[in-house]
A tleap script that builds the chain and sets N, CA, C and O, in Angstrom:
source leaprc.protein.ff14SB
mol = sequence {
  NMET LEU GLY TYR SER ASP GLY SER LYS GLY
  GLY VAL PRO PRO TYR ASP PRO VAL VAL MET
  LEU LYS GLY LEU VAL LEU ALA ALA GLN HIE
  ASN ILE SER ASP ALA ARG MET GLU TYR LEU
  ILE ARG ASP ARG LEU SER TRP PRO ARG LEU
  LEU GLY PHE ASP LEU ASP ALA ALA GLY CSER
}
set mol.1.N position { 65.676 99.860 90.934 }
set mol.1.CA position { 64.729 98.777 90.911 }
set mol.1.C position { 65.268 97.585 91.704 }
set mol.1.O position { 64.516 96.937 92.433 }
set mol.2.N position { 66.552 97.296 91.569 }
set mol.2.CA position { 67.160 96.217 92.346 }
set mol.2.C position { 67.784 96.824 93.597 }
set mol.2.O position { 68.874 97.394 93.546 }
set mol.3.N position { 67.089 96.697 94.706 }
set mol.3.CA position { 67.571 97.291 95.945 }
set mol.3.C position { 68.480 96.337 96.703 }
set mol.3.O position { 68.049 95.283 97.171 }
set mol.4.N position { 69.732 96.721 96.815 }
set mol.4.CA position { 70.677 95.938 97.599 }
set mol.4.C position { 70.745 96.502 99.007 }
set mol.4.O position { 70.592 97.707 99.206 }
set mol.5.N position { 70.971 95.640 99.978 }
set mol.5.CA position { 71.111 96.125 101.346 }
set mol.5.C position { 72.474 96.793 101.496 }
set mol.5.O position { 73.359 96.629 100.656 }
set mol.6.N position { 72.623 97.536 102.563 }
set mol.6.CA position { 73.875 98.253 102.800 }
set mol.6.C position { 74.949 97.365 103.417 }
set mol.6.O position { 76.079 97.817 103.602 }
set mol.7.N position { 74.631 96.133 103.736 }
set mol.7.CA position { 75.613 95.205 104.286 }
set mol.7.C position { 75.755 95.279 105.790 }
set mol.7.O position { 76.618 94.608 106.357 }
set mol.8.N position { 74.935 96.074 106.451 }
set mol.8.CA position { 75.062 96.235 107.894 }
set mol.8.C position { 74.642 94.980 108.657 }
set mol.8.O position { 75.067 94.779 109.795 }
set mol.9.N position { 73.812 94.135 108.044 }
set mol.9.CA position { 73.366 92.913 108.716 }
set mol.9.C position { 74.318 91.749 108.482 }
set mol.9.O position { 74.139 90.684 109.074 }
set mol.10.N position { 75.316 91.923 107.642 }
set mol.10.CA position { 76.260 90.851 107.363 }
set mol.10.C position { 75.746 89.918 106.304 }
set mol.10.O position { 74.791 90.229 105.592 }
set mol.11.N position { 76.375 88.783 106.201 }
set mol.11.CA position { 75.968 87.806 105.206 }
set mol.11.C position { 76.796 87.899 103.939 }
set mol.11.O position { 77.642 88.781 103.789 }
set mol.12.N position { 76.539 86.985 103.043 }
set mol.12.CA position { 77.258 86.928 101.777 }
set mol.12.C position { 76.625 87.929 100.810 }
set mol.12.O position { 75.401 87.979 100.692 }
set mol.13.N position { 77.443 88.724 100.118 }
set mol.13.CA position { 76.852 89.661 99.156 }
set mol.13.C position { 76.177 88.920 98.004 }
set mol.13.O position { 76.629 87.842 97.619 }
set mol.14.N position { 75.109 89.478 97.453 }
set mol.14.CA position { 74.384 88.790 96.377 }
set mol.14.C position { 75.178 88.778 95.080 }
set mol.14.O position { 76.036 89.634 94.862 }
set mol.15.N position { 74.889 87.800 94.214 }
set mol.15.CA position { 75.487 87.780 92.886 }
set mol.15.C position { 74.866 88.887 92.049 }
set mol.15.O position { 73.749 89.333 92.313 }
set mol.16.N position { 75.587 89.312 91.065 }
set mol.16.CA position { 75.094 90.311 90.135 }
set mol.16.C position { 73.880 89.751 89.396 }
set mol.16.O position { 73.899 88.587 88.995 }
set mol.17.N position { 72.823 90.548 89.206 }
set mol.17.CA position { 71.628 90.050 88.518 }
set mol.17.C position { 71.899 89.566 87.098 }
set mol.17.O position { 71.233 88.642 86.631 }
set mol.18.N position { 72.852 90.161 86.408 }
set mol.18.CA position { 73.183 89.730 85.048 }
set mol.18.C position { 73.788 88.331 85.077 }
set mol.18.O position { 73.485 87.508 84.213 }
set mol.19.N position { 74.641 88.053 86.062 }
set mol.19.CA position { 75.240 86.723 86.210 }
set mol.19.C position { 74.154 85.694 86.497 }
set mol.19.O position { 74.174 84.598 85.937 }
set mol.20.N position { 73.214 86.037 87.360 }
set mol.20.CA position { 72.127 85.119 87.683 }
set mol.20.C position { 71.258 84.841 86.456 }
set mol.20.O position { 70.848 83.702 86.231 }
set mol.21.N position { 70.978 85.873 85.666 }
set mol.21.CA position { 70.174 85.684 84.465 }
set mol.21.C position { 70.895 84.785 83.461 }
set mol.21.O position { 70.280 83.900 82.867 }
set mol.22.N position { 72.188 85.008 83.272 }
set mol.22.CA position { 72.963 84.156 82.356 }
set mol.22.C position { 72.959 82.716 82.844 }
set mol.22.O position { 72.837 81.790 82.042 }
set mol.23.N position { 73.092 82.518 84.153 }
set mol.23.CA position { 73.059 81.165 84.711 }
set mol.23.C position { 71.719 80.499 84.506 }
set mol.23.O position { 71.662 79.310 84.190 }
set mol.24.N position { 70.640 81.238 84.678 }
set mol.24.CA position { 69.305 80.679 84.452 }
set mol.24.C position { 69.088 80.311 82.992 }
set mol.24.O position { 68.457 79.297 82.690 }
set mol.25.N position { 69.607 81.128 82.088 }
set mol.25.CA position { 69.482 80.823 80.660 }
set mol.25.C position { 70.265 79.558 80.324 }
set mol.25.O position { 69.765 78.694 79.604 }
set mol.26.N position { 71.492 79.443 80.842 }
set mol.26.CA position { 72.286 78.228 80.603 }
set mol.26.C position { 71.573 76.990 81.139 }
set mol.26.O position { 71.501 75.964 80.463 }
set mol.27.N position { 71.049 77.095 82.354 }
set mol.27.CA position { 70.355 75.958 82.966 }
set mol.27.C position { 69.119 75.568 82.156 }
set mol.27.O position { 68.841 74.381 81.982 }
set mol.28.N position { 68.379 76.554 81.664 }
set mol.28.CA position { 67.179 76.264 80.878 }
set mol.28.C position { 67.531 75.649 79.525 }
set mol.28.O position { 66.845 74.741 79.055 }
set mol.29.N position { 68.599 76.144 78.902 }
set mol.29.CA position { 68.994 75.606 77.601 }
set mol.29.C position { 69.437 74.158 77.689 }
set mol.29.O position { 69.193 73.367 76.777 }
set mol.30.N position { 70.086 73.814 78.787 }
set mol.30.CA position { 70.623 72.462 78.934 }
set mol.30.C position { 69.732 71.576 79.806 }
set mol.30.O position { 70.052 70.410 80.038 }
set mol.31.N position { 68.608 72.128 80.290 }
set mol.31.CA position { 67.642 71.381 81.088 }
set mol.31.C position { 68.308 70.669 82.271 }
set mol.31.O position { 68.221 69.449 82.409 }
set mol.32.N position { 68.975 71.460 83.121 }
set mol.32.CA position { 69.700 70.888 84.263 }
set mol.32.C position { 69.233 71.527 85.571 }
set mol.32.O position { 68.691 72.632 85.582 }
set mol.33.N position { 69.452 70.812 86.663 }
set mol.33.CA position { 69.056 71.281 87.987 }
set mol.33.C position { 70.074 72.293 88.518 }
set mol.33.O position { 71.130 72.499 87.920 }
set mol.34.N position { 69.744 72.918 89.642 }
set mol.34.CA position { 70.650 73.879 90.265 }
set mol.34.C position { 71.953 73.216 90.711 }
set mol.34.O position { 73.036 73.772 90.531 }
set mol.35.N position { 71.835 72.022 91.294 }
set mol.35.CA position { 73.031 71.321 91.768 }
set mol.35.C position { 73.938 70.942 90.597 }
set mol.35.O position { 75.159 71.079 90.678 }
set mol.36.N position { 73.339 70.470 89.519 }
set mol.36.CA position { 74.128 70.123 88.329 }
set mol.36.C position { 74.746 71.373 87.710 }
set mol.36.O position { 75.872 71.328 87.217 }
set mol.37.N position { 74.021 72.479 87.733 }
set mol.37.CA position { 74.530 73.748 87.208 }
set mol.37.C position { 75.769 74.176 87.984 }
set mol.37.O position { 76.769 74.579 87.391 }
set mol.38.N position { 75.702 74.090 89.308 }
set mol.38.CA position { 76.856 74.461 90.130 }
set mol.38.C position { 78.056 73.582 89.798 }
set mol.38.O position { 79.178 74.076 89.687 }
set mol.39.N position { 77.823 72.277 89.640 }
set mol.39.CA position { 78.910 71.365 89.294 }
set mol.39.C position { 79.528 71.728 87.943 }
set mol.39.O position { 80.752 71.767 87.816 }
set mol.40.N position { 78.702 71.991 86.945 }
set mol.40.CA position { 79.203 72.284 85.614 }
set mol.40.C position { 79.941 73.616 85.553 }
set mol.40.O position { 80.892 73.757 84.785 }
set mol.41.N position { 79.519 74.589 86.347 }
set mol.41.CA position { 80.241 75.866 86.397 }
set mol.41.C position { 81.633 75.648 86.963 }
set mol.41.O position { 82.595 76.263 86.504 }
set mol.42.N position { 81.747 74.775 87.956 }
set mol.42.CA position { 83.061 74.496 88.541 }
set mol.42.C position { 83.904 73.578 87.649 }
set mol.42.O position { 85.133 73.632 87.689 }
set mol.43.N position { 83.245 72.739 86.849 }
set mol.43.CA position { 83.941 71.735 86.051 }
set mol.43.C position { 84.466 72.280 84.725 }
set mol.43.O position { 85.562 71.913 84.301 }
set mol.44.N position { 83.719 73.129 84.078 }
set mol.44.CA position { 84.085 73.618 82.744 }
set mol.44.C position { 84.725 74.991 82.834 }
set mol.44.O position { 84.445 75.755 83.759 }
set mol.45.N position { 85.584 75.304 81.874 }
set mol.45.CA position { 86.191 76.629 81.824 }
set mol.45.C position { 85.324 77.631 81.068 }
set mol.45.O position { 85.381 78.828 81.347 }
set mol.46.N position { 84.532 77.163 80.125 }
set mol.46.CA position { 83.765 78.078 79.287 }
set mol.46.C position { 82.603 78.732 80.053 }
set mol.46.O position { 82.295 79.901 79.821 }
set mol.47.N position { 81.965 77.997 80.952 }
set mol.47.CA position { 80.807 78.559 81.643 }
set mol.47.C position { 81.182 79.662 82.618 }
set mol.47.O position { 80.536 80.710 82.598 }
set mol.48.N position { 82.194 79.490 83.478 }
set mol.48.CA position { 82.564 80.621 84.350 }
set mol.48.C position { 83.026 81.831 83.549 }
set mol.48.O position { 82.781 82.972 83.938 }
set mol.49.N position { 83.694 81.577 82.433 }
set mol.49.CA position { 84.137 82.685 81.590 }
set mol.49.C position { 82.927 83.432 81.028 }
set mol.49.O position { 82.917 84.663 81.010 }
set mol.50.N position { 81.918 82.708 80.574 }
set mol.50.CA position { 80.698 83.329 80.054 }
set mol.50.C position { 79.979 84.120 81.140 }
set mol.50.O position { 79.457 85.205 80.885 }
set mol.51.N position { 79.955 83.574 82.343 }
set mol.51.CA position { 79.260 84.237 83.453 }
set mol.51.C position { 80.038 85.408 84.023 }
set mol.51.O position { 79.481 86.215 84.767 }
set mol.52.N position { 81.329 85.515 83.685 }
set mol.52.CA position { 82.129 86.642 84.137 }
set mol.52.C position { 82.856 86.415 85.439 }
set mol.52.O position { 83.284 87.375 86.081 }
set mol.53.N position { 83.008 85.149 85.852 }
set mol.53.CA position { 83.754 84.858 87.071 }
set mol.53.C position { 85.252 84.921 86.809 }
set mol.53.O position { 85.705 84.686 85.689 }
set mol.54.N position { 86.019 85.242 87.850 }
set mol.54.CA position { 87.465 85.291 87.769 }
set mol.54.C position { 87.998 83.857 87.766 }
set mol.54.O position { 87.807 83.123 88.735 }
set mol.55.N position { 88.662 83.457 86.686 }
set mol.55.CA position { 89.144 82.081 86.563 }
set mol.55.C position { 90.297 81.784 87.518 }
set mol.55.O position { 90.501 80.626 87.880 }
set mol.56.N position { 91.052 82.793 87.933 }
set mol.56.CA position { 92.152 82.582 88.878 }
set mol.56.C position { 91.631 82.237 90.268 }
set mol.56.O position { 92.274 81.485 91.000 }
set mol.57.N position { 90.475 82.779 90.638 }
set mol.57.CA position { 89.907 82.542 91.963 }
set mol.57.C position { 89.021 81.310 92.002 }
set mol.57.O position { 88.577 80.922 93.082 }
set mol.58.N position { 88.743 80.674 90.857 }
set mol.58.CA position { 87.817 79.550 90.813 }
set mol.58.C position { 88.325 78.343 91.580 }
set mol.58.O position { 87.517 77.588 92.121 }
set mol.59.N position { 89.639 78.130 91.649 }
set mol.59.CA position { 90.198 76.975 92.325 }
set mol.59.C position { 90.312 77.128 93.824 }
set mol.59.O position { 90.615 76.156 94.516 }
set mol.60.N position { 90.076 78.329 94.352 }
set mol.60.CA position { 90.241 78.568 95.786 }
set mol.60.C position { 89.042 78.133 96.562 }
set mol.60.O position { 89.017 78.265 97.785 }
savepdb mol mol.pdb
quit
């Protein structure tokens, strides 16, 4: 159902749909914009952990 491209055209690979859904739920619960959501994911340790991001790579 979720068709990913084969990567032959290049570009950044898409985020996992589960991560995107969790991010949308967090944003809706806290009533925040996309820009604020990005800031809070980078600022807090709990949100990237909930979304499944690698905490060691977050500072790079």
